[in-house]
mmCIF file of the C-alpha atoms, coordinates in Angstrom:
data_MODEL
# 
_entry.id   MODEL 
# 
loop_
_atom_site.group_PDB 
_atom_site.id 
_atom_site.type_symbol 
_atom_site.label_atom_id 
_atom_site.label_alt_id 
_atom_site.label_comp_id 
_atom_site.label_asym_id 
_atom_site.label_entity_id 
_atom_site.label_seq_id 
_atom_site.pdbx_PDB_ins_code 
_atom_site.Cartn_x 
_atom_site.Cartn_y 
_atom_site.Cartn_z 
_atom_site.occupancy 
_atom_site.B_iso_or_equiv 
_atom_site.pdbx_formal_charge 
_atom_site.auth_seq_id 
_atom_site.auth_comp_id 
_atom_site.auth_asym_id 
_atom_site.auth_atom_id 
_atom_site.pdbx_PDB_model_num 
ATOM 1   C CA . MET A 1 1   ? 122.513 83.779 124.393 1.00 0.00 ? 1   MET A CA 1 
ATOM 2   C CA . LYS A 1 2   ? 126.033 82.571 124.217 1.00 0.00 ? 2   LYS A CA 1 
ATOM 3   C CA . PRO A 1 3   ? 127.770 80.611 126.959 1.00 0.00 ? 3   PRO A CA 1 
ATOM 4   C CA . GLN A 1 4   ? 130.784 81.899 128.640 1.00 0.00 ? 4   GLN A CA 1 
ATOM 5   C CA . LYS A 1 5   ? 134.182 81.328 127.307 1.00 0.00 ? 5   LYS A CA 1 
ATOM 6   C CA . THR A 1 6   ? 134.912 78.740 129.935 1.00 0.00 ? 6   THR A CA 1 
ATOM 7   C CA . PHE A 1 7   ? 132.252 76.426 128.222 1.00 0.00 ? 7   PHE A CA 1 
ATOM 8   C CA . GLN A 1 8   ? 133.541 77.277 124.801 1.00 0.00 ? 8   GLN A CA 1 
ATOM 9   C CA . ASN A 1 9   ? 136.783 76.121 125.877 1.00 0.00 ? 9   ASN A CA 1 
ATOM 10  C CA . LEU A 1 10  ? 135.732 72.926 126.962 1.00 0.00 ? 10  LEU A CA 1 
ATOM 11  C CA . THR A 1 11  ? 135.982 69.982 124.450 1.00 0.00 ? 11  THR A CA 1 
ATOM 12  C CA . ARG A 1 12  ? 132.984 69.104 122.161 1.00 0.00 ? 12  ARG A CA 1 
ATOM 13  C CA . ILE A 1 13  ? 132.579 65.992 124.138 1.00 0.00 ? 13  ILE A CA 1 
ATOM 14  C CA . LYS A 1 14  ? 131.979 67.534 127.165 1.00 0.00 ? 14  LYS A CA 1 
ATOM 15  C CA . GLN A 1 15  ? 129.907 70.603 125.928 1.00 0.00 ? 15  GLN A CA 1 
ATOM 16  C CA . ASP A 1 16  ? 127.697 67.910 124.432 1.00 0.00 ? 16  ASP A CA 1 
ATOM 17  C CA . ARG A 1 17  ? 127.295 65.787 127.640 1.00 0.00 ? 17  ARG A CA 1 
ATOM 18  C CA . ILE A 1 18  ? 126.406 69.048 129.511 1.00 0.00 ? 18  ILE A CA 1 
ATOM 19  C CA . THR A 1 19  ? 123.665 70.084 126.768 1.00 0.00 ? 19  THR A CA 1 
ATOM 20  C CA . ARG A 1 20  ? 122.224 66.595 126.629 1.00 0.00 ? 20  ARG A CA 1 
ATOM 21  C CA . ALA A 1 21  ? 121.977 66.466 130.435 1.00 0.00 ? 21  ALA A CA 1 
ATOM 22  C CA . ALA A 1 22  ? 120.264 69.902 130.668 1.00 0.00 ? 22  ALA A CA 1 
ATOM 23  C CA . ILE A 1 23  ? 117.910 69.303 127.868 1.00 0.00 ? 23  ILE A CA 1 
ATOM 24  C CA . GLU A 1 24  ? 116.825 66.293 129.365 1.00 0.00 ? 24  GLU A CA 1 
ATOM 25  C CA . GLU A 1 25  ? 116.481 67.752 132.586 1.00 0.00 ? 25  GLU A CA 1 
ATOM 26  C CA . PHE A 1 26  ? 114.234 70.732 131.326 1.00 0.00 ? 26  PHE A CA 1 
ATOM 27  C CA . SER A 1 27  ? 112.076 68.274 128.864 1.00 0.00 ? 27  SER A CA 1 
ATOM 28  C CA . GLU A 1 28  ? 111.488 66.048 131.864 1.00 0.00 ? 28  GLU A CA 1 
ATOM 29  C CA . LYS A 1 29  ? 110.677 68.724 134.565 1.00 0.00 ? 29  LYS A CA 1 
ATOM 30  C CA . GLY A 1 30  ? 109.952 71.983 132.859 1.00 0.00 ? 30  GLY A CA 1 
ATOM 31  C CA . TYR A 1 31  ? 111.687 75.288 133.793 1.00 0.00 ? 31  TYR A CA 1 
ATOM 32  C CA . ALA A 1 32  ? 110.441 75.539 136.959 1.00 0.00 ? 32  ALA A CA 1 
ATOM 33  C CA . GLY A 1 33  ? 110.953 71.999 138.219 1.00 0.00 ? 33  GLY A CA 1 
ATOM 34  C CA . ALA A 1 34  ? 114.224 71.546 136.616 1.00 0.00 ? 34  ALA A CA 1 
ATOM 35  C CA . SER A 1 35  ? 117.281 71.651 139.048 1.00 0.00 ? 35  SER A CA 1 
ATOM 36  C CA . ILE A 1 36  ? 120.832 72.464 138.509 1.00 0.00 ? 36  ILE A CA 1 
ATOM 37  C CA . ASN A 1 37  ? 121.727 70.249 141.601 1.00 0.00 ? 37  ASN A CA 1 
ATOM 38  C CA . SER A 1 38  ? 120.135 67.016 139.321 1.00 0.00 ? 38  SER A CA 1 
ATOM 39  C CA . ILE A 1 39  ? 121.974 68.179 136.236 1.00 0.00 ? 39  ILE A CA 1 
ATOM 40  C CA . VAL A 1 40  ? 125.486 68.295 138.019 1.00 0.00 ? 40  VAL A CA 1 
ATOM 41  C CA . ASP A 1 41  ? 124.478 64.901 139.758 1.00 0.00 ? 41  ASP A CA 1 
ATOM 42  C CA . ARG A 1 42  ? 123.973 63.395 136.544 1.00 0.00 ? 42  ARG A CA 1 
ATOM 43  C CA . LEU A 1 43  ? 127.420 64.883 135.134 1.00 0.00 ? 43  LEU A CA 1 
ATOM 44  C CA . GLY A 1 44  ? 129.261 64.350 138.135 1.00 0.00 ? 44  GLY A CA 1 
ATOM 45  C CA . ILE A 1 45  ? 130.648 68.021 138.003 1.00 0.00 ? 45  ILE A CA 1 
ATOM 46  C CA . ALA A 1 46  ? 130.895 70.857 140.511 1.00 0.00 ? 46  ALA A CA 1 
ATOM 47  C CA . LYS A 1 47  ? 127.612 72.975 140.723 1.00 0.00 ? 47  LYS A CA 1 
ATOM 48  C CA . GLY A 1 48  ? 129.591 76.079 140.155 1.00 0.00 ? 48  GLY A CA 1 
ATOM 49  C CA . SER A 1 49  ? 130.746 74.896 137.108 1.00 0.00 ? 49  SER A CA 1 
ATOM 50  C CA . ILE A 1 50  ? 127.434 75.570 135.556 1.00 0.00 ? 50  ILE A CA 1 
ATOM 51  C CA . PHE A 1 51  ? 127.023 79.013 136.798 1.00 0.00 ? 51  PHE A CA 1 
ATOM 52  C CA . GLN A 1 52  ? 130.772 79.762 135.420 1.00 0.00 ? 52  GLN A CA 1 
ATOM 53  C CA . TYR A 1 53  ? 129.414 78.408 131.859 1.00 0.00 ? 53  TYR A CA 1 
ATOM 54  C CA . PHE A 1 54  ? 126.082 79.842 131.912 1.00 0.00 ? 54  PHE A CA 1 
ATOM 55  C CA . GLY A 1 55  ? 125.496 82.480 134.357 1.00 0.00 ? 55  GLY A CA 1 
ATOM 56  C CA . ASP A 1 56  ? 122.424 81.147 135.921 1.00 0.00 ? 56  ASP A CA 1 
ATOM 57  C CA . LYS A 1 57  ? 119.692 78.832 135.217 1.00 0.00 ? 57  LYS A CA 1 
ATOM 58  C CA . LYS A 1 58  ? 117.923 80.912 132.482 1.00 0.00 ? 58  LYS A CA 1 
ATOM 59  C CA . GLY A 1 59  ? 121.465 81.386 130.831 1.00 0.00 ? 59  GLY A CA 1 
ATOM 60  C CA . LEU A 1 60  ? 121.481 77.476 130.811 1.00 0.00 ? 60  LEU A CA 1 
ATOM 61  C CA . PHE A 1 61  ? 117.754 77.185 129.748 1.00 0.00 ? 61  PHE A CA 1 
ATOM 62  C CA . PHE A 1 62  ? 118.192 79.960 126.650 1.00 0.00 ? 62  PHE A CA 1 
ATOM 63  C CA . TYR A 1 63  ? 121.462 78.061 125.462 1.00 0.00 ? 63  TYR A CA 1 
ATOM 64  C CA . VAL A 1 64  ? 119.950 74.574 125.459 1.00 0.00 ? 64  VAL A CA 1 
ATOM 65  C CA . PHE A 1 65  ? 116.661 76.066 123.748 1.00 0.00 ? 65  PHE A CA 1 
ATOM 66  C CA . GLU A 1 66  ? 118.507 77.885 121.106 1.00 0.00 ? 66  GLU A CA 1 
ATOM 67  C CA . LYS A 1 67  ? 120.685 74.710 120.591 1.00 0.00 ? 67  LYS A CA 1 
ATOM 68  C CA . SER A 1 68  ? 117.554 72.621 119.920 1.00 0.00 ? 68  SER A CA 1 
ATOM 69  C CA . MET A 1 69  ? 115.977 75.421 117.625 1.00 0.00 ? 69  MET A CA 1 
ATOM 70  C CA . SER A 1 70  ? 119.103 75.436 115.489 1.00 0.00 ? 70  SER A CA 1 
ATOM 71  C CA . MET A 1 71  ? 118.758 71.432 115.120 1.00 0.00 ? 71  MET A CA 1 
ATOM 72  C CA . VAL A 1 72  ? 115.037 72.092 113.970 1.00 0.00 ? 72  VAL A CA 1 
ATOM 73  C CA . LYS A 1 73  ? 116.120 74.962 111.823 1.00 0.00 ? 73  LYS A CA 1 
ATOM 74  C CA . ASN A 1 74  ? 119.128 72.920 110.079 1.00 0.00 ? 74  ASN A CA 1 
ATOM 75  C CA . TYR A 1 75  ? 116.325 69.941 109.741 1.00 0.00 ? 75  TYR A CA 1 
ATOM 76  C CA . LEU A 1 76  ? 113.776 72.269 107.813 1.00 0.00 ? 76  LEU A CA 1 
ATOM 77  C CA . ARG A 1 77  ? 116.357 74.056 105.877 1.00 0.00 ? 77  ARG A CA 1 
ATOM 78  C CA . THR A 1 78  ? 117.540 70.709 104.340 1.00 0.00 ? 78  THR A CA 1 
ATOM 79  C CA . VAL A 1 79  ? 113.856 69.890 103.649 1.00 0.00 ? 79  VAL A CA 1 
ATOM 80  C CA . ARG A 1 80  ? 113.207 73.230 101.891 1.00 0.00 ? 80  ARG A CA 1 
ATOM 81  C CA . ASP A 1 81  ? 116.378 73.173 99.798  1.00 0.00 ? 81  ASP A CA 1 
ATOM 82  C CA . GLN A 1 82  ? 116.011 69.354 98.831  1.00 0.00 ? 82  GLN A CA 1 
ATOM 83  C CA . THR A 1 83  ? 112.482 70.130 97.412  1.00 0.00 ? 83  THR A CA 1 
ATOM 84  C CA . SER A 1 84  ? 113.246 73.463 95.984  1.00 0.00 ? 84  SER A CA 1 
ATOM 85  C CA . GLU A 1 85  ? 111.949 72.410 92.326  1.00 0.00 ? 85  GLU A CA 1 
ATOM 86  C CA . ASP A 1 86  ? 109.185 70.266 93.560  1.00 0.00 ? 86  ASP A CA 1 
ATOM 87  C CA . PRO A 1 87  ? 105.355 71.555 93.602  1.00 0.00 ? 87  PRO A CA 1 
ATOM 88  C CA . LEU A 1 88  ? 104.075 72.957 96.971  1.00 0.00 ? 88  LEU A CA 1 
ATOM 89  C CA . PHE A 1 89  ? 101.991 70.181 98.117  1.00 0.00 ? 89  PHE A CA 1 
ATOM 90  C CA . VAL A 1 90  ? 104.919 67.873 97.518  1.00 0.00 ? 90  VAL A CA 1 
ATOM 91  C CA . ARG A 1 91  ? 107.021 70.152 99.590  1.00 0.00 ? 91  ARG A CA 1 
ATOM 92  C CA . LEU A 1 92  ? 104.253 70.441 102.392 1.00 0.00 ? 92  LEU A CA 1 
ATOM 93  C CA . GLU A 1 93  ? 104.112 66.700 102.533 1.00 0.00 ? 93  GLU A CA 1 
ATOM 94  C CA . SER A 1 94  ? 107.996 66.389 102.913 1.00 0.00 ? 94  SER A CA 1 
ATOM 95  C CA . THR A 1 95  ? 108.098 69.218 105.709 1.00 0.00 ? 95  THR A CA 1 
ATOM 96  C CA . LEU A 1 96  ? 105.150 67.216 107.551 1.00 0.00 ? 96  LEU A CA 1 
ATOM 97  C CA . MET A 1 97  ? 107.140 63.875 107.348 1.00 0.00 ? 97  MET A CA 1 
ATOM 98  C CA . ALA A 1 98  ? 110.234 65.707 108.174 1.00 0.00 ? 98  ALA A CA 1 
ATOM 99  C CA . GLY A 1 99  ? 108.526 66.404 111.577 1.00 0.00 ? 99  GLY A CA 1 
ATOM 100 C CA . VAL A 1 100 ? 107.481 63.127 112.089 1.00 0.00 ? 100 VAL A CA 1 
ATOM 101 C CA . PHE A 1 101 ? 110.922 61.797 111.500 1.00 0.00 ? 101 PHE A CA 1 
ATOM 102 C CA . PHE A 1 102 ? 112.504 64.456 113.569 1.00 0.00 ? 102 PHE A CA 1 
ATOM 103 C CA . LEU A 1 103 ? 110.186 63.764 116.799 1.00 0.00 ? 103 LEU A CA 1 
ATOM 104 C CA . LYS A 1 104 ? 110.912 60.147 116.513 1.00 0.00 ? 104 LYS A CA 1 
ATOM 105 C CA . GLN A 1 105 ? 114.699 60.518 116.407 1.00 0.00 ? 105 GLN A CA 1 
ATOM 106 C CA . HIS A 1 106 ? 114.901 63.384 118.953 1.00 0.00 ? 106 HIS A CA 1 
ATOM 107 C CA . PRO A 1 107 ? 111.879 62.854 121.288 1.00 0.00 ? 107 PRO A CA 1 
ATOM 108 C CA . VAL A 1 108 ? 113.689 64.581 123.859 1.00 0.00 ? 108 VAL A CA 1 
ATOM 109 C CA . ILE A 1 109 ? 113.969 67.763 122.321 1.00 0.00 ? 109 ILE A CA 1 
ATOM 110 C CA . TYR A 1 110 ? 110.256 67.611 120.918 1.00 0.00 ? 110 TYR A CA 1 
ATOM 111 C CA . HIS A 1 111 ? 109.458 67.093 124.515 1.00 0.00 ? 111 HIS A CA 1 
ATOM 112 C CA . LEU A 1 112 ? 111.272 70.060 125.454 1.00 0.00 ? 112 LEU A CA 1 
ATOM 113 C CA . TYR A 1 113 ? 109.011 72.158 123.027 1.00 0.00 ? 113 TYR A CA 1 
ATOM 114 C CA . THR A 1 114 ? 105.717 70.671 124.621 1.00 0.00 ? 114 THR A CA 1 
ATOM 115 C CA . LYS A 1 115 ? 106.898 71.598 128.139 1.00 0.00 ? 115 LYS A CA 1 
ATOM 116 C CA . ILE A 1 116 ? 107.283 75.176 127.170 1.00 0.00 ? 116 ILE A CA 1 
ATOM 117 C CA . LEU A 1 117 ? 104.097 75.093 125.241 1.00 0.00 ? 117 LEU A CA 1 
ATOM 118 C CA . PHE A 1 118 ? 101.961 74.106 128.480 1.00 0.00 ? 118 PHE A CA 1 
ATOM 119 C CA . GLU A 1 119 ? 104.235 75.215 131.142 1.00 0.00 ? 119 GLU A CA 1 
ATOM 120 C CA . SER A 1 120 ? 102.333 78.450 132.437 1.00 0.00 ? 120 SER A CA 1 
ATOM 121 C CA . GLU A 1 121 ? 105.334 79.117 135.086 1.00 0.00 ? 121 GLU A CA 1 
ATOM 122 C CA . LEU A 1 122 ? 107.835 79.764 132.650 1.00 0.00 ? 122 LEU A CA 1 
ATOM 123 C CA . PRO A 1 123 ? 108.850 83.480 133.333 1.00 0.00 ? 123 PRO A CA 1 
ATOM 124 C CA . PHE A 1 124 ? 109.596 84.364 129.508 1.00 0.00 ? 124 PHE A CA 1 
ATOM 125 C CA . ARG A 1 125 ? 107.175 81.852 127.780 1.00 0.00 ? 125 ARG A CA 1 
ATOM 126 C CA . ASN A 1 126 ? 105.797 84.274 125.609 1.00 0.00 ? 126 ASN A CA 1 
ATOM 127 C CA . GLU A 1 127 ? 108.934 85.382 124.207 1.00 0.00 ? 127 GLU A CA 1 
ATOM 128 C CA . VAL A 1 128 ? 110.271 81.772 123.520 1.00 0.00 ? 128 VAL A CA 1 
ATOM 129 C CA . LEU A 1 129 ? 106.876 80.881 121.899 1.00 0.00 ? 129 LEU A CA 1 
ATOM 130 C CA . LEU A 1 130 ? 106.760 83.829 119.860 1.00 0.00 ? 130 LEU A CA 1 
ATOM 131 C CA . SER A 1 131 ? 110.160 83.141 118.632 1.00 0.00 ? 131 SER A CA 1 
ATOM 132 C CA . LEU A 1 132 ? 109.072 79.415 117.444 1.00 0.00 ? 132 LEU A CA 1 
ATOM 133 C CA . ARG A 1 133 ? 106.004 80.891 115.704 1.00 0.00 ? 133 ARG A CA 1 
ATOM 134 C CA . GLU A 1 134 ? 107.695 83.500 113.910 1.00 0.00 ? 134 GLU A CA 1 
ATOM 135 C CA . TYR A 1 135 ? 110.299 80.852 112.497 1.00 0.00 ? 135 TYR A CA 1 
ATOM 136 C CA . SER A 1 136 ? 107.396 78.553 111.460 1.00 0.00 ? 136 SER A CA 1 
ATOM 137 C CA . LEU A 1 137 ? 105.404 81.381 109.713 1.00 0.00 ? 137 LEU A CA 1 
ATOM 138 C CA . GLU A 1 138 ? 108.534 82.452 108.060 1.00 0.00 ? 138 GLU A CA 1 
ATOM 139 C CA . TYR A 1 139 ? 109.412 79.137 106.642 1.00 0.00 ? 139 TYR A CA 1 
ATOM 140 C CA . LEU A 1 140 ? 105.787 78.450 105.565 1.00 0.00 ? 140 LEU A CA 1 
ATOM 141 C CA . MET A 1 141 ? 105.298 81.607 104.038 1.00 0.00 ? 141 MET A CA 1 
ATOM 142 C CA . SER A 1 142 ? 108.729 81.263 101.885 1.00 0.00 ? 142 SER A CA 1 
ATOM 143 C CA . LEU A 1 143 ? 107.146 78.133 100.588 1.00 0.00 ? 143 LEU A CA 1 
ATOM 144 C CA . LEU A 1 144 ? 103.859 79.857 99.733  1.00 0.00 ? 144 LEU A CA 1 
ATOM 145 C CA . GLU A 1 145 ? 105.231 82.751 98.062  1.00 0.00 ? 145 GLU A CA 1 
ATOM 146 C CA . THR A 1 146 ? 107.506 80.461 95.657  1.00 0.00 ? 146 THR A CA 1 
ATOM 147 C CA . ALA A 1 147 ? 104.103 78.434 94.838  1.00 0.00 ? 147 ALA A CA 1 
ATOM 148 C CA . LYS A 1 148 ? 102.363 81.787 94.001  1.00 0.00 ? 148 LYS A CA 1 
ATOM 149 C CA . ALA A 1 149 ? 105.047 82.942 91.929  1.00 0.00 ? 149 ALA A CA 1 
ATOM 150 C CA . ARG A 1 150 ? 104.876 79.593 90.223  1.00 0.00 ? 150 ARG A CA 1 
ATOM 151 C CA . GLY A 1 151 ? 101.089 80.180 89.458  1.00 0.00 ? 151 GLY A CA 1 
ATOM 152 C CA . GLU A 1 152 ? 100.126 76.930 91.622  1.00 0.00 ? 152 GLU A CA 1 
ATOM 153 C CA . LEU A 1 153 ? 97.693  78.839 93.966  1.00 0.00 ? 153 LEU A CA 1 
ATOM 154 C CA . ARG A 1 154 ? 94.208  79.833 93.457  1.00 0.00 ? 154 ARG A CA 1 
ATOM 155 C CA . ASP A 1 155 ? 93.482  83.294 92.465  1.00 0.00 ? 155 ASP A CA 1 
ATOM 156 C CA . GLY A 1 156 ? 92.658  85.468 95.579  1.00 0.00 ? 156 GLY A CA 1 
ATOM 157 C CA . LEU A 1 157 ? 94.023  83.234 98.054  1.00 0.00 ? 157 LEU A CA 1 
ATOM 158 C CA . ASP A 1 158 ? 95.281  85.330 101.414 1.00 0.00 ? 158 ASP A CA 1 
ATOM 159 C CA . LEU A 1 159 ? 98.605  83.995 101.994 1.00 0.00 ? 159 LEU A CA 1 
ATOM 160 C CA . ASP A 1 160 ? 98.670  85.220 105.643 1.00 0.00 ? 160 ASP A CA 1 
ATOM 161 C CA . MET A 1 161 ? 95.408  82.903 106.339 1.00 0.00 ? 161 MET A CA 1 
ATOM 162 C CA . ALA A 1 162 ? 96.773  80.018 104.482 1.00 0.00 ? 162 ALA A CA 1 
ATOM 163 C CA . CYS A 1 163 ? 99.968  80.219 106.194 1.00 0.00 ? 163 CYS A CA 1 
ATOM 164 C CA . PHE A 1 164 ? 98.072  80.466 109.639 1.00 0.00 ? 164 PHE A CA 1 
ATOM 165 C CA . MET A 1 165 ? 96.319  77.293 108.672 1.00 0.00 ? 165 MET A CA 1 
ATOM 166 C CA . LEU A 1 166 ? 99.243  75.462 107.646 1.00 0.00 ? 166 LEU A CA 1 
ATOM 167 C CA . ASP A 1 167 ? 101.045 76.136 110.972 1.00 0.00 ? 167 ASP A CA 1 
ATOM 168 C CA . ALA A 1 168 ? 98.149  75.183 112.984 1.00 0.00 ? 168 ALA A CA 1 
ATOM 169 C CA . VAL A 1 169 ? 97.555  72.100 111.060 1.00 0.00 ? 169 VAL A CA 1 
ATOM 170 C CA . MET A 1 170 ? 101.221 70.950 111.124 1.00 0.00 ? 170 MET A CA 1 
ATOM 171 C CA . ASP A 1 171 ? 101.819 71.990 115.083 1.00 0.00 ? 171 ASP A CA 1 
ATOM 172 C CA . ARG A 1 172 ? 98.667  70.122 115.946 1.00 0.00 ? 172 ARG A CA 1 
ATOM 173 C CA . PHE A 1 173 ? 99.378  67.131 113.962 1.00 0.00 ? 173 PHE A CA 1 
ATOM 174 C CA . LEU A 1 174 ? 102.869 66.645 115.711 1.00 0.00 ? 174 LEU A CA 1 
ATOM 175 C CA . GLN A 1 175 ? 101.550 67.554 119.075 1.00 0.00 ? 175 GLN A CA 1 
ATOM 176 C CA . ALA A 1 176 ? 98.985  64.694 118.730 1.00 0.00 ? 176 ALA A CA 1 
ATOM 177 C CA . GLN A 1 177 ? 101.628 62.246 118.381 1.00 0.00 ? 177 GLN A CA 1 
ATOM 178 C CA . THR A 1 178 ? 103.261 62.967 121.812 1.00 0.00 ? 178 THR A CA 1 
ATOM 179 C CA . VAL A 1 179 ? 100.654 64.425 124.120 1.00 0.00 ? 179 VAL A CA 1 
ATOM 180 C CA . PRO A 1 180 ? 97.788  61.801 124.892 1.00 0.00 ? 180 PRO A CA 1 
ATOM 181 C CA . HIS A 1 181 ? 94.736  64.320 125.572 1.00 0.00 ? 181 HIS A CA 1 
ATOM 182 C CA . LEU A 1 182 ? 95.526  66.175 122.188 1.00 0.00 ? 182 LEU A CA 1 
ATOM 183 C CA . ASP A 1 183 ? 94.921  62.811 120.503 1.00 0.00 ? 183 ASP A CA 1 
ATOM 184 C CA . ALA A 1 184 ? 91.496  62.084 121.934 1.00 0.00 ? 184 ALA A CA 1 
ATOM 185 C CA . GLY A 1 185 ? 91.182  58.732 120.349 1.00 0.00 ? 185 GLY A CA 1 
ATOM 186 C CA . LEU A 1 186 ? 92.481  59.604 116.958 1.00 0.00 ? 186 LEU A CA 1 
ATOM 187 C CA . GLY A 1 187 ? 95.077  57.001 116.802 1.00 0.00 ? 187 GLY A CA 1 
ATOM 188 C CA . LEU A 1 188 ? 98.154  59.369 116.563 1.00 0.00 ? 188 LEU A CA 1 
ATOM 189 C CA . TYR A 1 189 ? 99.410  59.269 119.938 1.00 0.00 ? 189 TYR A CA 1 
ATOM 190 C CA . HIS A 1 190 ? 102.845 57.249 119.689 1.00 0.00 ? 190 HIS A CA 1 
ATOM 191 C CA . CYS A 1 191 ? 101.548 56.072 115.941 1.00 0.00 ? 191 CYS A CA 1 
ATOM 192 C CA . THR A 1 192 ? 103.882 54.413 113.405 1.00 0.00 ? 192 THR A CA 1 
ATOM 193 C CA . VAL A 1 193 ? 105.466 56.140 110.618 1.00 0.00 ? 193 VAL A CA 1 
ATOM 194 C CA . ASP A 1 194 ? 103.068 54.325 108.071 1.00 0.00 ? 194 ASP A CA 1 
ATOM 195 C CA . ARG A 1 195 ? 100.061 55.385 109.979 1.00 0.00 ? 195 ARG A CA 1 
ATOM 196 C CA . ALA A 1 196 ? 101.457 59.060 110.270 1.00 0.00 ? 196 ALA A CA 1 
ATOM 197 C CA . GLU A 1 197 ? 102.030 58.808 106.609 1.00 0.00 ? 197 GLU A CA 1 
ATOM 198 C CA . GLU A 1 198 ? 98.421  57.861 105.973 1.00 0.00 ? 198 GLU A CA 1 
ATOM 199 C CA . TRP A 1 199 ? 97.327  61.123 107.903 1.00 0.00 ? 199 TRP A CA 1 
ATOM 200 C CA . VAL A 1 200 ? 99.829  63.288 106.054 1.00 0.00 ? 200 VAL A CA 1 
ATOM 201 C CA . ARG A 1 201 ? 98.486  62.017 102.454 1.00 0.00 ? 201 ARG A CA 1 
ATOM 202 C CA . GLU A 1 202 ? 94.935  62.868 103.563 1.00 0.00 ? 202 GLU A CA 1 
ATOM 203 C CA . LEU A 1 203 ? 95.746  66.229 104.915 1.00 0.00 ? 203 LEU A CA 1 
ATOM 204 C CA . ILE A 1 204 ? 97.734  67.494 101.963 1.00 0.00 ? 204 ILE A CA 1 
ATOM 205 C CA . LEU A 1 205 ? 94.727  66.293 99.750  1.00 0.00 ? 205 LEU A CA 1 
ATOM 206 C CA . MET A 1 206 ? 92.509  68.656 101.775 1.00 0.00 ? 206 MET A CA 1 
ATOM 207 C CA . LEU A 1 207 ? 94.941  71.391 101.688 1.00 0.00 ? 207 LEU A CA 1 
ATOM 208 C CA . ARG A 1 208 ? 95.165  71.135 98.226  1.00 0.00 ? 208 ARG A CA 1 
ATOM 209 C CA . ALA A 1 209 ? 91.539  71.251 97.685  1.00 0.00 ? 209 ALA A CA 1 
ATOM 210 C CA . GLY A 1 210 ? 91.539  74.832 99.487  1.00 0.00 ? 210 GLY A CA 1 
ATOM 211 C CA . PHE A 1 211 ? 94.845  76.112 98.072  1.00 0.00 ? 211 PHE A CA 1 
ATOM 212 C CA . GLU A 1 212 ? 95.525  74.861 94.756  1.00 0.00 ? 212 GLU A CA 1 
ATOM 213 C CA . LYS A 1 213 ? 94.614  76.513 91.331  1.00 0.00 ? 213 LYS A CA 1 
ATOM 214 C CA . GLN A 1 214 ? 92.040  74.622 89.655  1.00 0.00 ? 214 GLN A CA 1 
ATOM 215 C CA . ASP A 1 215 ? 92.057  73.917 85.739  1.00 0.00 ? 215 ASP A CA 1 
ATOM 216 C CA . VAL A 1 216 ? 89.049  75.319 84.040  1.00 0.00 ? 216 VAL A CA 1 
# 
C-alpha cells in the first residue's frame, strides 16, 4: 500500500521520522491500542497530516508493515546471495544467525511482528500473517530446491514437510529470544549472541541428521 503523494513529496528525513514513530507506536501498543494522536504528539505535527499522507490508520499500518517487511526481505536476500555457493546447512546456519543479529539490531521491528502474531483484535491479522509465512516458505524452499539439485538431501525427503519444519524451528527460536513465556526456562530470552550461536549449531546438527544424504 503506497502512501499519498503528499508523503512522497516530503524529504527523506521527514519520511523516516514519521515511519519510525509509527513503527514504535504499533510495536508498543499493537494495532488496536495505537493512537494517531500519540504519533503526531511525538512528531509535533498536525493530526490531519497523517490522514493526508496515509488516508487512515489502516493505511499507516500497512505502510509501516510493508516498510518493515522490505527491510527483512533485503536482509535475507543478502544472506541468500552471499551463501549461494555454500552447502545447505551452512546457508541455514547463516540464515538463523542473520535472524539473531536482525532482532538485536532492530528490536522494534521484530516486536512489531510479535504484536501482530499475538494480537487477536487486528482486523486483517490473517492477511498479514499469511504474507509473512508465504515469504518465509518461499525463501526456505529456494534453499531446499537448490540443495536437492546438488544431491545434498536424502532420497525421498518431502520438501514441503522439510520446509514446514524449518519455518517452524526458525520462527520459534527467534520468538523465544523476545517473548518471555515462549522461552519457558530454556535460557534463550534476551540471550547473548554467543548463547544463540550455541543453539544454532545444535539445531543445525539435528536438521542435518534428518535431511542430509548419508554416505553409504
